[in-house]
Backbone as CSV, one residue per row, in Angstrom:
resi,resn,N_x,N_y,N_z,CA_x,CA_y,CA_z,C_x,C_y,C_z
1,UNK,1.037,-1.216,0.043,-0.032,-0.116,0.032,1.080,1.319,-0.209
2,UNK,0.527,2.220,-0.813,1.280,3.677,-0.583,0.214,4.467,0.256
3,UNK,0.719,4.783,1.461,0.136,5.912,2.313,0.742,7.190,2.087
4,UNK,-0.420,7.914,1.977,-0.206,9.562,1.751,-0.927,10.144,2.849
5,UNK,-0.065,11.056,3.708,-0.640,11.560,4.923,-0.300,13.136,4.754
6,UNK,-1.412,13.939,4.995,-1.281,15.226,5.070,-0.547,16.085,4.238
7,UNK,-0.401,15.569,3.032,0.612,15.976,1.887,0.167,17.208,1.320
8,UNK,1.036,18.471,1.344,1.122,19.694,0.571,2.125,20.043,-0.091
9,UNK,1.933,20.811,-1.219,3.223,21.144,-1.789,2.796,22.453,-2.641
10,UNK,3.990,23.408,-2.637,3.955,24.810,-3.129,4.918,24.574,-4.233
11,UNK,4.642,25.446,-5.350,5.688,25.851,-6.089,5.614,27.622,-6.254
12,UNK,6.585,28.148,-5.681,6.570,29.573,-5.565,5.355,30.095,-4.588
13,UNK,4.207,30.988,-5.229,3.422,31.204,-4.473,2.144,30.295,-4.753
14,UNK,2.335,29.381,-5.579,1.234,28.577,-5.996,0.962,27.105,-5.256
15,UNK,0.055,26.913,-4.924,-0.195,25.763,-3.810,-0.636,24.715,-5.074
16,UNK,0.072,23.449,-5.035,-0.343,22.396,-6.096,-0.772,21.369,-5.370
17,UNK,-0.659,21.049,-4.142,-1.162,20.042,-3.423,-1.776,20.636,-2.099
18,UNK,-3.302,20.264,-1.706,-3.317,20.676,-0.469,-4.137,19.480,0.615
19,UNK,-3.152,19.390,1.763,-3.485,18.371,2.649,-4.142,17.190,2.239
20,UNK,-3.199,16.440,1.335,-3.889,15.176,0.747,-3.479,13.902,1.787
21,UNK,-4.615,12.953,2.016,-4.522,12.233,2.744,-5.448,10.974,2.132
22,UNK,-5.034,9.908,1.451,-5.135,8.760,1.216,-4.316,7.788,0.986
23,UNK,-4.870,6.425,0.681,-4.300,5.053,0.467,-4.441,4.282,-1.017
24,UNK,-3.266,4.256,-1.421,-3.408,3.392,-2.871,-3.259,2.169,-2.508
25,UNK,-4.332,1.417,-3.029,-4.348,-0.208,-2.656,-3.142,-1.128,-3.244
26,UNK,-2.624,-2.113,-2.702,-1.767,-2.884,-3.180,-2.220,-3.684,-4.308
27,UNK,-1.319,-3.837,-5.351,-1.893,-4.609,-6.407,-2.935,-3.842,-7.185
28,UNK,-3.083,-4.029,-8.614,-4.148,-3.680,-9.527,-3.563,-2.278,-9.884
29,UNK,-4.451,-1.702,-10.797,-4.308,-0.161,-11.458,-5.012,0.795,-10.688
30,UNK,-4.266,1.563,-10.180,-4.776,3.112,-9.838,-4.759,3.992,-10.682
31,UNK,-6.010,4.942,-11.266,-5.791,5.784,-12.304,-6.011,7.007,-11.457
32,UNK,-5.075,7.977,-11.516,-5.350,9.323,-11.129,-5.800,10.011,-12.374
33,UNK,-7.055,10.831,-11.953,-7.656,11.622,-13.078,-7.970,13.202,-12.740
34,UNK,-8.281,13.743,-13.435,-8.690,15.157,-13.041,-8.343,16.064,-14.376
35,UNK,-9.030,17.284,-13.915,-8.352,18.577,-15.265,-6.991,18.858,-15.122
36,UNK,-6.652,19.503,-15.794,-5.347,20.197,-16.014,-5.215,20.945,-14.973
37,UNK,-3.632,20.784,-14.272,-3.532,21.720,-13.323,-4.155,20.863,-11.610
38,UNK,-4.536,19.670,-11.720,-5.125,19.455,-10.594,-4.045,18.920,-9.569
39,UNK,-3.052,18.641,-9.906,-1.769,18.225,-9.316,-1.269,16.462,-9.149
40,UNK,-1.939,15.999,-10.247,-2.057,14.615,-10.574,-0.264,14.347,-10.750
41,UNK,0.526,15.057,-11.391,1.968,14.594,-11.822,2.542,15.080,-10.487
42,UNK,2.555,16.113,-9.856,3.235,16.355,-8.979,2.885,15.351,-7.985
43,UNK,1.694,14.790,-7.722,1.298,13.821,-6.455,2.265,12.573,-6.932
44,UNK,2.541,12.218,-8.050,3.360,10.949,-8.463,4.902,11.182,-8.298
45,UNK,5.355,12.293,-8.866,6.585,12.834,-8.570,6.977,12.959,-7.260
46,UNK,6.123,13.272,-6.188,6.472,13.215,-4.839,6.430,11.775,-4.342
47,UNK,5.733,11.019,-4.770,5.521,9.528,-4.333,7.108,8.844,-4.625
48,UNK,7.410,9.267,-5.898,8.668,8.708,-6.351,9.962,9.472,-5.821
49,UNK,9.622,10.548,-5.332,10.806,11.326,-4.485,11.637,11.965,-5.838
50,UNK,10.784,12.415,-6.933,11.726,13.311,-7.987,11.491,14.661,-7.332
51,UNK,10.955,14.902,-6.521,10.854,16.119,-5.687,10.880,15.999,-4.357
52,UNK,11.488,16.895,-3.377,11.595,16.406,-2.009,10.082,16.947,-1.581
53,UNK,9.544,16.147,-0.599,8.285,16.553,0.269,8.382,17.832,0.832
54,UNK,7.612,18.542,0.890,7.615,19.722,1.569,7.021,19.614,3.035
55,UNK,5.671,19.036,2.792,5.110,19.008,4.263,4.016,17.547,4.030
56,UNK,4.095,16.772,4.962,3.487,15.531,5.053,4.449,14.322,4.847
57,UNK,3.667,13.193,4.793,4.775,12.137,4.686,4.122,10.989,3.685
58,UNK,4.921,10.030,3.125,4.468,9.115,2.106,5.225,7.794,2.251
59,UNK,4.665,6.779,2.626,5.071,5.749,2.717,4.803,4.547,1.794
60,UNK,5.554,3.699,1.049,5.555,2.867,0.162,5.765,1.441,0.737
61,UNK,4.561,0.696,0.836,5.019,-0.587,1.586,5.753,-0.338,2.985
62,UNK,5.545,0.542,3.562,5.964,0.913,4.783,7.340,1.661,4.831
63,UNK,7.832,1.734,3.839,9.093,2.450,3.530,8.756,3.963,3.508
64,UNK,9.449,4.375,4.131,9.238,6.301,4.197,9.945,6.960,3.225
65,UNK,9.509,7.148,2.344,9.949,7.833,1.076,11.063,8.831,1.093
66,UNK,10.694,9.440,2.512,11.710,11.078,2.682,12.817,10.163,2.890
67,UNK,12.883,9.141,3.899,14.088,8.698,4.607,15.045,7.245,4.058
68,UNK,14.139,6.824,3.377,14.711,5.281,2.694,15.704,5.840,1.813
69,UNK,16.970,4.917,1.660,17.959,4.859,0.924,17.490,4.917,-0.598
70,UNK,18.125,5.650,-1.528,17.734,5.701,-2.930,17.949,4.380,-3.548
71,UNK,18.966,3.420,-3.417,19.033,2.069,-3.959,17.684,1.133,-3.847
72,UNK,17.637,1.294,-2.238,16.376,0.503,-1.791,15.075,1.084,-2.440
73,UNK,14.910,2.237,-2.402,13.472,2.516,-2.940,13.391,2.425,-4.525
74,UNK,14.580,2.531,-5.279,14.466,1.953,-6.743,14.127,0.450,-6.987
75,UNK,14.425,-0.544,-5.881,14.101,-1.688,-5.746,12.552,-2.271,-5.595
76,UNK,12.075,-0.755,-5.047,10.506,-1.145,-4.593,9.826,-0.232,-5.615
77,UNK,10.029,0.720,-6.373,9.191,1.444,-7.302,9.955,1.844,-8.478
78,UNK,9.310,2.014,-9.424,9.913,2.801,-10.702,9.178,3.648,-11.183
79,UNK,9.451,4.504,-11.929,8.629,5.713,-12.477,8.907,5.907,-13.773
80,UNK,8.166,6.444,-14.643,8.129,6.848,-15.862,7.251,8.088,-16.220
81,UNK,8.077,9.120,-15.997,7.644,10.527,-15.864,7.429,11.311,-17.430
82,UNK,6.805,12.398,-17.321,6.388,12.797,-18.782,7.755,13.543,-19.439
83,UNK,8.700,14.034,-18.683,9.695,14.471,-19.239,10.904,13.787,-18.819
84,UNK,11.706,12.823,-20.018,12.853,12.073,-19.560,14.053,12.471,-20.506
85,UNK,15.040,13.271,-19.891,15.996,13.677,-20.605,16.875,12.451,-20.951
86,UNK,16.952,11.749,-22.166,17.992,11.004,-22.340,18.473,11.196,-23.643
87,UNK,19.899,10.675,-23.872,20.540,10.934,-25.341,19.636,10.305,-26.423
88,UNK,19.614,11.165,-27.269,18.908,10.785,-28.468,19.618,9.488,-29.713
89,UNK,20.734,9.413,-29.324,21.438,8.349,-29.940,21.714,7.320,-28.996
90,UNK,20.706,6.944,-28.471,20.821,5.757,-27.481,19.882,5.091,-28.377
91,UNK,20.384,3.425,-28.340,19.413,2.346,-28.782,18.458,1.823,-27.849
92,UNK,17.507,1.486,-28.274,15.842,1.141,-27.629,16.484,-0.154,-26.569
93,UNK,17.147,-0.983,-26.949,17.752,-2.200,-25.872,18.427,-1.593,-24.795
94,UNK,19.359,-0.327,-25.170,19.961,0.080,-24.033,19.343,1.008,-23.235
95,UNK,18.371,1.499,-23.571,17.421,2.397,-22.691,16.541,1.347,-21.753
96,UNK,16.190,0.217,-22.544,15.261,-0.555,-21.686,16.016,-1.414,-20.518
97,UNK,17.401,-1.652,-21.238,18.471,-2.005,-20.173,18.813,-1.202,-18.777
98,UNK,18.437,0.184,-19.027,18.601,1.086,-17.690,17.690,0.846,-16.593
99,UNK,16.640,0.049,-17.091,15.506,-0.405,-15.853,16.428,-1.236,-14.798
100,UNK,17.386,-2.061,-15.430,18.057,-3.162,-14.546,19.115,-2.735,-13.739
101,UNK,19.462,-1.220,-13.920,20.491,-0.575,-12.912,20.298,-0.896,-11.639
102,UNK,19.362,-0.692,-10.850,19.253,-1.076,-9.516,19.447,-2.530,-9.225
103,UNK,19.506,-3.384,-9.933,19.757,-4.829,-9.728,21.196,-5.152,-9.910
104,UNK,21.966,-4.579,-10.897,23.097,-5.064,-11.027,24.355,-3.687,-10.711
105,UNK,23.768,-2.496,-10.504,24.867,-1.322,-10.205,25.894,-1.493,-11.253
106,UNK,25.788,-1.460,-12.421,26.649,-1.335,-13.474,27.515,-2.714,-14.025
107,UNK,27.185,-3.946,-13.337,27.783,-5.252,-13.581,26.467,-6.111,-13.955
108,UNK,26.091,-5.487,-15.473,25.173,-6.507,-16.036,25.357,-8.091,-15.630
109,UNK,24.372,-8.843,-15.690,24.332,-10.377,-15.864,23.845,-10.672,-16.867
110,UNK,24.103,-12.020,-17.296,23.032,-12.575,-18.106,21.768,-12.655,-17.824
111,UNK,21.278,-12.836,-16.588,20.229,-12.562,-16.135,19.415,-11.513,-16.277
112,UNK,20.052,-10.173,-16.108,19.350,-8.996,-16.543,19.365,-9.068,-18.074
113,UNK,20.234,-9.364,-18.957,20.047,-9.452,-20.240,18.789,-10.207,-20.588
114,UNK,18.523,-11.295,-20.107,17.395,-12.017,-20.436,16.006,-11.339,-20.043
115,UNK,16.122,-10.596,-18.761,15.150,-9.930,-18.287,14.845,-8.810,-19.337
116,UNK,15.773,-8.059,-19.795,15.384,-7.048,-20.959,14.780,-7.755,-22.159
117,UNK,15.512,-8.918,-22.497,14.871,-9.541,-23.887,13.319,-10.153,-23.611
118,UNK,13.139,-10.544,-22.186,11.377,-10.683,-22.046,10.809,-9.396,-22.218
119,UNK,10.980,-8.325,-21.689,10.130,-7.216,-21.825,10.449,-6.569,-23.027
120,UNK,11.185,-6.738,-23.986,11.309,-6.508,-25.235,10.152,-7.081,-26.107
121,UNK,10.215,-8.411,-25.673,9.354,-9.290,-26.311,7.738,-9.021,-25.968
122,UNK,7.594,-8.610,-24.704,6.424,-8.809,-24.123,5.727,-7.229,-24.960
123,UNK,6.749,-6.059,-25.129,5.934,-5.141,-25.737,6.145,-4.912,-27.126
124,UNK,6.474,-6.050,-27.751,6.699,-6.087,-29.361,7.725,-5.242,-29.695
125,UNK,8.819,-5.156,-28.972,9.828,-4.129,-29.394,10.940,-4.513,-30.318
126,UNK,10.706,-5.693,-30.545,11.880,-6.908,-31.037,12.605,-6.078,-32.362
127,UNK,11.774,-5.561,-33.227,12.070,-5.071,-34.475,12.639,-3.551,-34.310
128,UNK,12.782,-2.665,-33.153,13.084,-1.769,-32.797,14.103,-1.803,-31.881
129,UNK,14.555,-2.821,-31.427,15.581,-2.522,-30.211,17.079,-2.234,-30.484
130,UNK,17.308,-2.434,-31.702,18.691,-2.045,-32.136,18.493,-0.480,-32.868
131,UNK,17.549,0.380,-32.929,17.150,1.450,-33.482,17.460,2.677,-32.431
132,UNK,18.109,3.802,-32.832,18.421,4.898,-32.011,16.916,5.434,-31.934
133,UNK,17.106,6.459,-30.539,15.602,6.888,-30.045,15.313,8.063,-31.083
134,UNK,16.113,8.538,-31.712,15.718,9.696,-32.481,15.233,9.220,-33.935
135,UNK,15.201,7.856,-33.839,14.441,7.368,-35.302,13.438,6.813,-34.909
136,UNK,12.856,6.957,-33.961,11.661,6.557,-33.626,10.359,7.724,-33.665
137,UNK,8.843,7.260,-33.769,8.077,7.806,-33.574,7.568,8.096,-32.204
138,UNK,6.759,9.415,-31.714,6.404,9.487,-30.468,6.093,8.490,-29.741
139,UNK,4.945,7.845,-30.512,4.600,6.524,-29.695,5.325,5.387,-29.422
140,UNK,6.066,5.230,-30.397,7.294,3.961,-30.115,8.148,4.461,-29.104
141,UNK,8.347,5.678,-28.982,9.376,6.018,-28.002,8.804,5.786,-26.496
142,UNK,7.407,6.137,-26.519,6.723,5.895,-25.151,6.672,4.451,-25.001
143,UNK,6.382,3.681,-25.747,6.486,2.261,-25.389,7.518,1.697,-24.982
144,UNK,8.812,2.290,-25.563,9.986,2.154,-25.088,10.486,2.504,-23.613
145,UNK,10.075,3.775,-23.359,10.049,4.114,-21.822,9.320,3.410,-20.831
146,UNK,8.000,3.044,-21.329,7.171,2.213,-20.452,7.803,0.926,-19.996
147,UNK,8.539,-0.025,-21.365,9.368,-0.946,-21.248,10.279,-0.897,-20.178
148,UNK,11.018,0.313,-20.216,12.497,0.628,-19.402,11.635,0.572,-17.862
149,UNK,10.718,1.047,-17.405,9.971,0.922,-16.291,9.840,-0.296,-15.848
150,UNK,9.076,-1.181,-16.658,8.856,-2.558,-16.337,9.903,-3.408,-16.180
151,UNK,10.960,-3.176,-17.092,12.201,-4.036,-16.575,12.628,-3.832,-15.308
152,UNK,12.581,-2.704,-14.692,13.299,-2.379,-13.504,12.593,-3.524,-12.333
153,UNK,11.503,-4.165,-12.807,10.977,-5.386,-12.080,10.373,-4.922,-10.407
154,UNK,10.067,-3.906,-10.242,9.512,-3.531,-8.878,8.209,-3.828,-8.759
155,UNK,7.874,-3.465,-7.247,6.561,-4.080,-7.031,5.394,-2.988,-7.515
156,UNK,5.880,-1.937,-7.533,5.031,-0.503,-7.743,5.758,0.281,-9.300
157,UNK,4.841,0.503,-10.182,5.242,1.098,-11.147,4.203,2.385,-11.561
158,UNK,4.901,3.647,-11.475,4.129,4.761,-11.492,4.390,5.213,-13.203
159,UNK,3.474,5.764,-13.824,3.655,6.012,-15.075,2.580,7.427,-15.261
160,UNK,3.404,8.297,-15.624,2.552,9.547,-15.724,2.217,9.647,-17.256
161,UNK,0.708,9.744,-17.795,0.357,9.686,-18.785,0.990,8.933,-19.966
162,UNK,0.949,7.500,-19.855,1.722,6.590,-20.482,1.042,6.395,-21.785
163,UNK,-0.465,6.959,-22.101,-0.676,6.652,-23.133,-0.645,7.816,-24.395
164,UNK,0.129,8.823,-24.048,0.445,9.932,-24.858,1.165,9.302,-26.082
165,UNK,0.588,9.892,-27.392,1.008,9.848,-28.442,1.021,8.137,-29.142
166,UNK,0.082,7.745,-28.409,-0.413,6.340,-28.763,-1.538,6.237,-29.722
167,UNK,-1.628,5.456,-30.640,-3.128,5.291,-31.517,-3.856,4.424,-30.563
168,UNK,-5.139,4.217,-30.967,-6.112,3.430,-30.215,-5.535,1.972,-30.267
169,UNK,-5.137,1.297,-31.232,-4.562,0.172,-31.139,-3.324,-0.054,-30.176
170,UNK,-2.440,0.802,-30.128,-1.118,0.618,-29.279,-1.792,1.096,-28.037
171,UNK,-2.543,1.924,-27.644,-3.056,2.260,-26.500,-3.734,1.034,-25.829
172,UNK,-4.531,0.557,-26.325,-5.277,-0.741,-25.722,-4.272,-1.809,-25.567
173,UNK,-3.230,-1.958,-26.564,-2.365,-3.142,-26.114,-1.450,-2.722,-24.888
174,UNK,-1.123,-1.764,-24.741,-0.359,-1.174,-23.577,-1.205,-1.319,-22.505
175,UNK,-2.664,-0.891,-22.420,-3.365,-0.971,-21.186,-3.562,-2.706,-20.997
176,UNK,-3.575,-3.557,-22.148,-3.579,-4.786,-21.674,-2.337,-5.550,-20.729
177,UNK,-1.312,-5.053,-21.439,-0.008,-5.312,-20.951,-0.041,-5.050,-19.491
178,UNK,-0.203,-3.703,-19.123,-0.004,-3.274,-17.851,-1.088,-3.976,-16.982
179,UNK,-2.330,-4.064,-17.449,-3.117,-4.712,-16.427,-2.646,-6.182,-16.092
180,UNK,-2.049,-7.008,-17.181,-1.365,-8.417,-17.132,-0.553,-8.131,-15.754
181,UNK,0.531,-7.217,-15.727,1.527,-7.329,-14.800,0.990,-7.169,-13.469
182,UNK,-0.330,-6.849,-13.327,-0.874,-6.652,-12.108,-1.440,-8.026,-11.616
183,UNK,-1.428,-9.044,-12.545,-2.224,-10.272,-12.230,-1.491,-11.204,-12.973
184,UNK,-0.151,-11.495,-12.447,0.646,-12.441,-12.911,0.263,-13.922,-12.431
185,UNK,0.633,-14.856,-13.236,0.236,-16.272,-12.838,1.076,-16.561,-11.518
186,UNK,2.247,-16.215,-11.172,2.702,-16.510,-10.086,2.187,-16.082,-8.478
187,UNK,1.300,-15.234,-8.950,0.620,-14.650,-7.733,0.932,-13.495,-7.065
188,UNK,2.186,-13.026,-7.762,2.730,-11.654,-7.595,1.886,-10.492,-8.085
189,UNK,1.388,-9.746,-7.242,0.353,-8.514,-7.802,1.499,-7.177,-7.813
190,UNK,1.526,-6.830,-9.021,1.992,-5.701,-8.808,1.370,-4.350,-8.981
191,UNK,1.666,-3.152,-8.369,0.660,-2.022,-8.270,1.266,-1.359,-9.286
192,UNK,0.375,-0.668,-10.092,0.757,0.358,-10.979,-0.371,1.740,-10.736
193,UNK,0.350,2.801,-10.520,-0.636,4.217,-10.541,-0.253,5.060,-11.517
194,UNK,-1.395,5.342,-12.518,-0.673,6.182,-13.712,-1.835,7.364,-13.678
195,UNK,-1.194,8.320,-14.241,-1.974,9.282,-14.642,-2.784,9.198,-15.954
196,UNK,-3.943,9.373,-16.002,-4.852,9.060,-17.162,-5.711,10.273,-17.634
197,UNK,-5.550,10.623,-18.823,-6.616,11.784,-19.323,-7.762,11.399,-20.127
198,UNK,-7.755,10.204,-20.499,-9.041,9.718,-21.326,-9.606,8.677,-20.346
199,UNK,-10.849,9.323,-19.741,-11.483,8.627,-18.767,-11.990,7.223,-19.021
200,UNK,-12.325,7.017,-20.490,-12.836,5.651,-20.788,-11.756,4.291,-20.408
201,UNK,-10.196,4.832,-20.734,-9.594,3.914,-20.379,-9.201,3.441,-18.886
202,UNK,-9.403,4.691,-18.067,-9.592,4.425,-16.421,-10.516,3.538,-16.312
203,UNK,-11.703,3.920,-17.033,-13.136,3.075,-16.643,-12.771,1.677,-17.067
204,UNK,-12.200,1.292,-18.099,-12.229,0.019,-18.657,-11.323,-0.934,-17.914
205,UNK,-10.084,-0.027,-17.299,-8.984,-1.171,-16.837,-8.705,-0.688,-15.165
206,UNK,-8.951,0.445,-14.893,-8.416,0.783,-13.397,-9.323,-0.186,-12.446
207,UNK,-8.442,-0.403,-11.311,-9.261,-1.263,-10.181,-9.883,-0.313,-9.235
208,UNK,-9.070,0.925,-9.092,-9.349,2.095,-8.231,-9.086,3.429,-8.841
209,UNK,-9.755,4.461,-8.461,-9.724,5.672,-8.938,-9.571,7.095,-7.862
210,UNK,-8.320,7.697,-8.434,-8.408,8.765,-7.545,-8.932,10.076,-8.128
211,UNK,-9.868,10.907,-8.123,-9.967,11.914,-8.519,-9.578,13.401,-8.150
212,UNK,-8.580,14.133,-8.838,-8.160,15.227,-8.190,-8.460,16.620,-8.717
213,UNK,-8.753,17.561,-7.999,-9.076,18.990,-8.718,-8.443,19.920,-7.551
214,UNK,-7.877,20.748,-8.099,-7.429,22.010,-7.668,-6.399,21.554,-6.181
215,UNK,-5.853,20.209,-6.476,-4.589,20.064,-5.510,-5.579,19.262,-4.304
216,UNK,-6.648,18.784,-4.229,-7.215,18.130,-3.390,-8.019,16.863,-3.910
217,UNK,-8.138,15.962,-3.254,-8.763,14.590,-3.582,-10.371,14.907,-3.469
218,UNK,-10.998,15.126,-4.662,-12.630,14.977,-4.743,-13.149,13.712,-4.445
219,UNK,-12.735,12.594,-4.949,-13.274,11.374,-4.795,-12.435,10.197,-4.948
220,UNK,-12.256,9.111,-4.291,-11.719,7.738,-4.295,-12.428,6.736,-4.233
221,UNK,-12.136,5.615,-5.011,-12.689,4.568,-5.082,-12.756,3.491,-6.178
222,UNK,-13.693,2.675,-6.319,-13.805,1.769,-7.488,-14.446,2.659,-8.542
223,UNK,-14.272,2.560,-9.944,-14.707,2.813,-11.086,-16.246,3.234,-11.051
224,UNK,-16.926,2.250,-10.766,-18.391,2.486,-10.484,-18.945,3.654,-9.595
225,UNK,-18.002,3.544,-8.267,-18.049,4.728,-7.373,-17.727,5.929,-7.827
226,UNK,-16.715,6.362,-8.324,-16.037,7.596,-8.857,-16.590,7.889,-10.203
227,UNK,-16.772,7.001,-11.162,-17.137,7.631,-12.488,-18.632,7.769,-12.699
228,UNK,-19.265,8.263,-12.071,-20.520,9.093,-12.203,-20.655,10.108,-12.985
229,UNK,-22.167,10.526,-13.333,-22.294,11.581,-14.013,-22.062,12.728,-12.861
230,UNK,-22.623,13.176,-11.855,-22.484,13.881,-10.959,-21.136,14.244,-10.425
231,UNK,-20.194,13.002,-10.060,-18.954,13.196,-9.754,-18.120,13.931,-10.828
232,UNK,-18.272,13.396,-12.104,-17.626,13.675,-12.968,-17.849,15.173,-13.775
233,UNK,-19.224,15.397,-13.655,-19.556,16.767,-14.164,-19.164,17.647,-13.063
234,UNK,-19.047,17.591,-11.729,-18.567,18.552,-10.888,-16.822,18.658,-11.041
235,UNK,-16.350,17.472,-11.240,-14.987,17.427,-11.241,-14.305,18.424,-12.340
236,UNK,-14.975,18.149,-13.839,-14.411,18.947,-14.883,-15.281,20.197,-15.431
237,UNK,-16.479,20.570,-14.510,-17.106,21.417,-14.702,-17.724,21.584,-15.793
238,UNK,-18.353,20.454,-16.279,-19.076,20.598,-17.574,-20.129,19.210,-17.517
239,UNK,-20.996,19.118,-18.401,-22.212,18.115,-18.195,-21.531,16.945,-18.777
240,UNK,-21.668,15.886,-17.766,-20.935,14.547,-18.729,-22.078,13.533,-18.274
241,UNK,-22.231,12.771,-19.086,-23.320,11.584,-19.069,-22.435,10.168,-18.935
242,UNK,-22.948,9.254,-18.193,-22.334,8.193,-18.058,-23.108,6.861,-18.413
243,UNK,-22.835,5.737,-19.299,-23.861,4.960,-19.418,-23.059,3.513,-18.773
244,UNK,-23.288,2.329,-18.905,-22.849,1.293,-18.286,-22.522,0.200,-19.943
245,UNK,-21.364,-0.428,-19.908,-21.005,-1.431,-21.078,-20.381,-2.459,-20.186
246,UNK,-20.736,-3.543,-20.007,-20.057,-4.672,-19.562,-19.859,-4.704,-18.120
247,UNK,-20.523,-4.221,-17.620,-20.719,-3.798,-16.053,-19.286,-2.627,-15.663
248,UNK,-19.158,-1.828,-16.420,-18.011,-0.793,-16.533,-18.831,0.364,-17.087
249,UNK,-18.382,1.692,-16.379,-18.824,2.929,-16.730,-18.319,3.069,-18.321
250,UNK,-18.906,3.778,-19.090,-18.983,4.310,-20.196,-19.037,5.977,-20.277
251,UNK,-18.063,6.610,-20.240,-18.352,8.110,-20.304,-18.388,8.832,-21.444
252,UNK,-19.472,9.616,-21.740,-20.130,9.926,-22.829,-19.774,11.576,-22.636
253,UNK,-18.430,11.813,-22.733,-18.151,13.303,-22.442,-18.203,13.984,-23.911
254,UNK,-18.082,13.073,-24.961,-17.908,13.950,-26.217,-19.318,14.498,-26.588
255,UNK,-20.286,14.058,-26.205,-21.568,14.704,-26.330,-22.315,15.848,-25.889
């Protein structure tokens, strides 16, 4: 479980998060939804310690994020942020291999190479693995970065808008792969926390949803509880209708 307690964050004079307290359940997919500027990415970055905690506390499976050594935290959670500065003349396989660094600390083994090969196969990146990043489309790069996070093989995977630049086919394939990660046959249930802008992907695949607006939690719970017409209409400031399909909400926000 990821435990967030009394978390607040400011950038200059702007308050980004306001006294947030919530628990993100172990295993399954948690989707963070809400309008632009709601604080979703900031919350994700604070959990991953990409930015320091100013006020409040975060614990990941009992580990205090502020106090846990970086090498130990890197074995517990991985993050794929929106902005990742990497050399454009880096090959896809090498990028994915970076995900193994917390395990080998610069001395990769045959087991690390095998883990990278498995992820490349799982994400259908075999034809791209020897190409440079600057030779890829935006969607191909996005898949490679997510694959790097998966290769880190952590209990928690944090994804900031992983569906960016993906067409419908690849977005669906990626969501299916992420969903499968949380339900491995071995019984290991990895937790995924992801920022999602297309509400219907959250409706179709998420187990838990946290709705944020103006830096505060508006609603938290299962898709049927959170993705209702009244909650979403209030969240986004527009009339939103919600239907049902295969026991899941279907958000009709284009009408």
